[in-house]
C-alpha positions as CSV (number, residue, x, y, z in Angstrom):
1,X,-19.3,-60.4,-56.2
2,X,-16.5,-62.9,-55.3
3,X,-17.1,-66.3,-55.8
4,X,-15.5,-68.9,-54.2
5,X,-15.0,-73.0,-55.0
6,X,-13.6,-75.5,-53.0
7,X,-13.0,-77.7,-55.9
8,X,-9.6,-76.5,-57.2
9,X,-7.0,-79.2,-58.3
10,X,-4.2,-79.8,-55.5
11,X,-1.4,-78.2,-57.4
12,X,-2.2,-75.6,-60.1
13,X,0.5,-74.4,-62.5
14,X,0.6,-70.7,-63.7
15,X,-1.4,-71.1,-66.4
16,X,-3.7,-73.0,-64.9
17,X,-4.4,-70.7,-61.9
18,X,-4.7,-67.7,-64.5
19,X,-7.4,-69.6,-66.3
20,X,-9.6,-69.8,-62.9
21,X,-8.8,-66.2,-61.9
22,X,-10.0,-64.8,-65.6
23,X,-13.3,-66.8,-64.8
24,X,-13.8,-65.1,-61.9
25,X,-13.2,-68.1,-59.6
26,X,-11.6,-67.1,-56.5
27,X,-10.4,-69.2,-53.2
28,X,-10.0,-67.5,-50.1
29,X,-6.1,-68.1,-49.7
30,X,-2.8,-68.9,-52.0
31,X,0.1,-70.2,-51.8
32,X,2.5,-69.3,-54.8
33,X,5.4,-71.1,-54.2
34,X,8.6,-72.5,-55.8
35,X,12.0,-72.3,-57.3
36,X,11.2,-70.2,-60.0
37,X,10.3,-67.1,-59.1
38,X,9.2,-65.3,-62.6
39,X,5.8,-67.1,-62.0
40,X,5.1,-66.1,-58.6
41,X,5.6,-62.5,-59.8
42,X,3.6,-62.8,-62.7
43,X,0.8,-64.3,-60.2
44,X,0.9,-61.8,-57.9
45,X,1.0,-58.7,-60.7
46,X,-2.1,-60.4,-61.7
47,X,-3.9,-60.3,-58.1
48,X,-2.4,-56.7,-57.4
49,X,-3.7,-55.4,-61.0
50,X,-6.6,-57.4,-62.0
51,X,-8.8,-58.6,-59.3
52,X,-10.1,-54.7,-57.7
53,X,-10.7,-51.9,-60.0
54,X,-8.7,-49.0,-60.1
55,X,-10.8,-46.9,-57.5
56,X,-10.9,-50.1,-55.1
57,X,-7.2,-50.7,-54.9
58,X,-6.8,-47.6,-52.6
59,X,-8.7,-48.6,-50.0
60,X,-9.1,-52.4,-50.6
61,X,-5.4,-53.7,-51.7
62,X,-2.9,-54.5,-48.9
63,X,0.7,-55.2,-49.8
64,X,3.1,-56.6,-47.1
65,X,6.5,-58.0,-47.3
66,X,7.6,-60.9,-45.2
67,X,11.0,-59.1,-44.3
68,X,9.0,-56.3,-42.8
69,X,6.7,-58.2,-40.5
70,X,7.6,-57.6,-37.1
71,X,9.0,-60.8,-35.4
72,X,8.4,-62.5,-39.0
73,X,5.1,-63.3,-37.8
74,X,2.3,-63.6,-40.6
75,X,-0.3,-62.1,-38.0
76,X,-0.6,-58.5,-39.5
77,X,-1.3,-59.4,-42.9
78,X,-4.1,-62.2,-41.6
79,X,-5.4,-59.1,-39.4
80,X,-5.9,-57.2,-42.7
81,X,-7.5,-60.5,-44.0
82,X,-10.4,-60.6,-41.4
83,X,-11.0,-56.9,-41.8
84,X,-14.1,-55.7,-44.2
85,X,-14.0,-54.2,-47.9
86,X,-14.2,-50.6,-47.8
87,X,-17.6,-50.5,-50.4
88,X,-18.8,-54.1,-49.6
89,X,-16.9,-55.5,-52.8
90,X,-13.3,-57.7,-52.4
91,X,-10.3,-57.3,-50.2
92,X,-7.0,-58.4,-51.8
93,X,-4.1,-59.0,-49.3
94,X,-0.6,-59.9,-51.1
95,X,2.4,-61.2,-48.9
96,X,5.9,-60.6,-50.8
97,X,9.0,-62.2,-49.9
98,X,7.0,-65.0,-47.4
99,X,9.9,-66.9,-47.5
100,X,10.9,-64.6,-44.8
101,X,8.1,-65.4,-42.5
102,X,8.7,-67.9,-39.7
103,X,5.7,-67.6,-37.6
104,X,2.2,-69.1,-39.3
105,X,-0.2,-69.7,-36.5
106,X,-2.2,-66.8,-37.2
107,X,-2.6,-68.0,-40.8
108,X,-3.4,-71.3,-39.2
109,X,-6.4,-69.9,-37.6
110,X,-7.4,-67.8,-40.1
111,X,-7.7,-70.8,-42.6
112,X,-10.6,-72.5,-40.2
113,X,-12.7,-69.5,-40.9
114,X,-11.5,-67.4,-43.6
115,X,-13.0,-64.0,-44.5
116,X,-15.7,-64.6,-47.5
117,X,-14.6,-62.0,-49.2
118,X,-10.9,-61.7,-48.4
119,X,-8.0,-63.0,-51.2
120,X,-4.7,-63.9,-49.2
121,X,-2.1,-64.4,-51.5
122,X,1.2,-65.8,-49.9
123,X,4.3,-65.3,-52.2
124,X,7.0,-67.9,-51.0
125,X,9.8,-67.8,-53.3
126,X,13.5,-69.8,-54.0
127,X,11.5,-73.0,-52.3
128,X,8.3,-74.0,-50.5
129,X,7.3,-73.6,-46.9
130,X,8.1,-76.5,-44.6
131,X,5.1,-79.0,-45.8
132,X,5.2,-81.2,-42.5
133,X,3.4,-78.1,-40.7
134,X,0.1,-78.8,-40.4
135,X,-1.0,-75.6,-41.7
136,X,0.4,-76.5,-45.4
137,X,-1.0,-80.2,-44.7
138,X,-4.6,-78.8,-44.2
139,X,-4.2,-75.8,-46.6
140,X,-5.9,-77.0,-49.2
141,X,-8.7,-79.0,-47.5
142,X,-9.5,-75.5,-45.7
143,X,-10.2,-74.3,-49.6
144,X,-6.4,-72.8,-50.3
145,X,-4.9,-73.0,-53.3
146,X,-1.2,-73.9,-54.1
147,X,0.5,-72.8,-57.5
148,X,4.0,-74.6,-57.5
149,X,6.7,-72.4,-59.6
150,X,9.0,-74.7,-60.8
151,X,12.6,-74.2,-62.4
152,X,13.1,-74.8,-66.2
153,X,15.4,-77.5,-66.8
154,X,17.8,-76.5,-68.7
155,X,17.3,-79.0,-71.4
156,X,13.8,-77.2,-71.7
157,X,15.2,-73.5,-71.4
158,X,15.8,-72.8,-74.9
159,X,12.4,-74.3,-76.4
160,X,10.8,-72.2,-73.5
161,X,12.4,-69.3,-74.7
162,X,11.5,-70.0,-78.0
163,X,7.8,-70.5,-77.2
164,X,7.8,-67.3,-75.3
165,X,9.5,-65.3,-78.2
166,X,6.9,-66.6,-80.7
167,X,4.1,-65.4,-78.4
168,X,5.6,-61.9,-78.2
169,X,6.4,-61.5,-81.6
170,X,3.5,-63.0,-83.3
171,X,1.2,-60.1,-83.0
172,X,3.8,-57.8,-84.4
173,X,4.4,-59.6,-87.7
174,X,8.0,-60.4,-86.7
175,X,10.0,-63.4,-87.5
176,X,12.5,-64.8,-85.1
177,X,15.8,-66.3,-86.5
178,X,16.2,-69.9,-85.0
179,X,19.9,-69.3,-83.4
180,X,18.0,-66.2,-81.0
181,X,16.7,-68.5,-78.8
182,X,19.6,-70.5,-78.3
183,X,21.9,-67.5,-77.5
184,X,19.5,-66.0,-75.4
185,X,19.0,-69.3,-73.5
186,X,22.7,-70.1,-73.4
187,X,24.2,-66.5,-72.0
188,X,21.2,-65.5,-69.7
189,X,20.8,-69.0,-68.3
190,X,17.5,-70.1,-66.6
191,X,16.9,-66.6,-65.2
192,X,13.3,-66.4,-67.0
193,X,12.8,-62.8,-65.5
194,X,16.2,-61.7,-67.3
195,X,15.3,-63.2,-70.6
196,X,12.0,-61.6,-70.7
197,X,13.9,-58.7,-70.2
198,X,15.8,-59.1,-72.9
199,X,12.8,-59.6,-75.1
200,X,11.5,-56.4,-74.6
201,X,14.7,-54.9,-75.3
202,X,14.7,-56.4,-78.5
203,X,11.3,-55.6,-79.4
204,X,11.7,-52.3,-78.6
205,X,15.2,-51.5,-79.7
206,X,14.2,-52.8,-83.4
207,X,14.8,-50.4,-86.2
208,X,11.5,-49.4,-87.6
209,X,11.5,-51.5,-90.6
210,X,13.0,-54.7,-88.9
211,X,11.2,-57.7,-89.7
212,X,13.4,-60.4,-88.0
213,X,14.9,-60.5,-84.4
214,X,18.0,-61.6,-85.2
215,X,21.7,-62.2,-84.1
216,X,22.9,-58.8,-85.3
217,X,20.0,-57.2,-83.1
218,X,20.8,-59.2,-80.3
219,X,24.3,-57.6,-80.0
220,X,23.1,-54.3,-80.3
221,X,20.3,-54.5,-77.9
222,X,21.6,-57.3,-75.2
223,X,25.2,-57.1,-75.7
224,X,25.9,-61.0,-76.8
225,X,28.6,-60.7,-79.6
226,X,27.1,-62.3,-82.8
227,X,30.9,-63.2,-83.6
228,X,32.1,-63.8,-80.0
229,X,29.9,-66.2,-78.5
230,X,29.5,-70.4,-77.4
231,X,27.5,-70.7,-80.5
232,X,30.2,-69.5,-82.9
233,X,32.6,-71.5,-80.9
234,X,30.5,-74.4,-81.3
235,X,29.9,-73.9,-84.8
236,X,33.8,-73.6,-85.5
237,X,34.4,-77.2,-83.5
238,X,31.7,-78.5,-86.1
239,X,33.6,-77.3,-89.3
240,X,37.2,-78.1,-87.1
241,X,38.0,-74.7,-88.1
242,X,41.3,-74.3,-85.8
243,X,41.4,-70.7,-86.4
244,X,37.9,-69.3,-85.8
245,X,37.8,-71.5,-82.3
246,X,41.3,-70.5,-81.3
247,X,40.5,-66.5,-82.0
248,X,37.1,-66.9,-80.2
249,X,38.6,-68.6,-77.1
250,X,41.5,-65.8,-76.8
251,X,38.3,-63.7,-76.6
252,X,36.5,-65.2,-73.9
253,X,39.5,-65.6,-71.8
254,X,40.3,-61.7,-72.2
255,X,36.5,-61.2,-71.2
256,X,34.9,-61.1,-67.7
257,X,31.7,-62.0,-69.7
258,X,32.6,-65.3,-70.8
259,X,33.8,-67.0,-67.4
260,X,35.3,-70.2,-68.6
261,X,33.1,-72.7,-66.3
262,X,30.1,-71.1,-67.9
263,X,31.1,-71.6,-71.6
264,X,32.5,-75.2,-70.9
265,X,29.3,-76.3,-69.6
266,X,27.4,-75.2,-72.7
267,X,29.8,-76.6,-74.9
268,X,30.2,-79.8,-72.7
269,X,26.0,-80.1,-73.0
270,X,26.3,-80.3,-77.0
271,X,29.0,-83.0,-77.0
272,X,27.0,-85.0,-74.4
273,X,23.9,-84.6,-76.8
274,X,26.1,-85.7,-79.9
275,X,26.9,-88.8,-78.0
276,X,22.6,-89.3,-77.6
277,X,22.4,-88.4,-81.0
278,X,25.2,-91.4,-82.3
279,X,22.6,-94.0,-80.8
280,X,19.3,-92.6,-81.9
281,X,17.9,-95.2,-83.9
282,X,15.7,-92.6,-86.0
283,X,18.2,-89.4,-86.6
284,X,15.5,-87.4,-88.6
285,X,14.6,-84.2,-87.3
286,X,11.1,-84.9,-86.4
287,X,12.5,-87.5,-84.1
288,X,15.8,-86.2,-83.0
289,X,15.0,-82.9,-82.2
290,X,12.4,-83.9,-78.8
291,X,15.3,-86.3,-77.6
292,X,17.8,-84.2,-78.0
293,X,15.8,-81.5,-76.3
294,X,16.1,-78.7,-79.1
295,X,14.6,-77.1,-82.3
296,X,14.4,-79.0,-85.2
297,X,16.6,-76.3,-87.0
298,X,19.8,-77.3,-84.8
299,X,19.6,-81.2,-85.7
300,X,21.7,-80.3,-88.8
301,X,24.4,-79.6,-86.4
302,X,24.4,-82.4,-84.7
303,X,24.3,-84.5,-87.9
304,X,27.3,-82.6,-89.0
305,X,29.1,-82.7,-86.0
306,X,28.7,-86.9,-85.8
307,X,30.5,-87.1,-89.7
308,X,33.3,-85.2,-88.0
309,X,33.4,-87.1,-84.4
310,X,32.8,-90.7,-83.9
311,X,31.1,-92.1,-81.0
312,X,34.7,-92.9,-79.6
313,X,36.0,-89.5,-80.2
314,X,32.8,-88.2,-78.4
315,X,33.3,-89.8,-75.7
316,X,37.1,-88.7,-75.3
317,X,36.1,-85.3,-75.8
318,X,33.8,-85.4,-72.8
319,X,36.2,-86.7,-70.9
320,X,38.5,-83.6,-72.0
321,X,35.4,-81.2,-70.6
322,X,35.5,-82.6,-67.4
323,X,39.6,-82.7,-67.0
324,X,39.7,-79.1,-68.2
325,X,36.3,-77.6,-66.2
326,X,38.4,-79.4,-63.0
327,X,41.7,-77.6,-64.2
328,X,39.8,-74.7,-64.8
329,X,38.7,-74.8,-60.8
330,X,42.5,-75.0,-59.5
331,X,42.6,-79.0,-59.2
332,X,45.9,-80.2,-60.4
333,X,46.6,-76.9,-61.8
334,X,49.3,-75.0,-60.3
335,X,49.9,-72.2,-62.9
336,X,48.0,-72.6,-66.2
337,X,45.8,-69.6,-67.2
338,X,42.4,-69.7,-69.2
339,X,43.7,-69.3,-72.6
340,X,46.4,-71.8,-72.4
341,X,43.2,-74.3,-70.5
342,X,41.2,-73.1,-74.3
343,X,44.2,-73.7,-76.3
344,X,44.7,-77.1,-74.8
345,X,41.0,-78.3,-75.0
346,X,40.5,-76.7,-78.7
347,X,43.4,-79.1,-80.0
348,X,42.0,-82.0,-78.1
349,X,38.9,-81.8,-79.6
350,X,40.2,-80.9,-83.3
351,X,43.3,-83.5,-83.2
């Protein structure tokens, strides 16, 4: 039997929502919204696959798509929610891609007297509905629950990947090389679904006797070179290795997989963090790691870079990045190619 409570928090995170659902506590309606689609999809999958048993899903599960609703009107989904379950249990109605819905009047009326045994789930990706509408102002007062799915900030992304990897491989008895979360975060970026897919490839594509998820496994299964990547370029700059730095940037310039603006952004973040490191009162791994938003493993890289690049030099390098970034986009640069810009940048950094 469905248990409804009206004492939910005003807004929930994904973890809080799943905890409530696993306890069998359901609200009459849910709004899953935000800029990060991954958690919206995960929550929608839970509603679709875990609320009803398999035999009931054929009759009492309805999934509609906002872009397929006639006149972009929520009315058909609400009509389904008003119906009764086939066998006297619960009904689950999921509206995916609700960002395409424009007409919400039927939902506002429904929320004033929702069907007790229906669970209406609205999945609104890439933002939130217009909260100036009375419907959303009163949604929670009328028993609805809002789950907010915010983008992971760039400075927290590596940590997110590290934690996700730890959760996935923990039960398998595998270890994870400290470089792997950074590689995935740098190259895949804030696409959490893409990161999850890459992790699946690493786990499923590993050799039978594999005990560690390392950079070589990433290269074989995800396609990120263990030798020609921005992590290795950063290492070359830390060590002052001109030959290695130029070899990697030549590879970047000849590859469509390494757009200059992306690689510059990653390196820029390292040197911006290096400036922060210079002025930390406590430069121990324990204190510096949270300040820099990185694993303690990488604090030694900042320490090594600080010995090569003073705070004053680091400040100049940050300026070089801004200048080269502008020129790579055609500003004050009528003809220089990416390879030439990379050579100029490497020279300025190392000299």
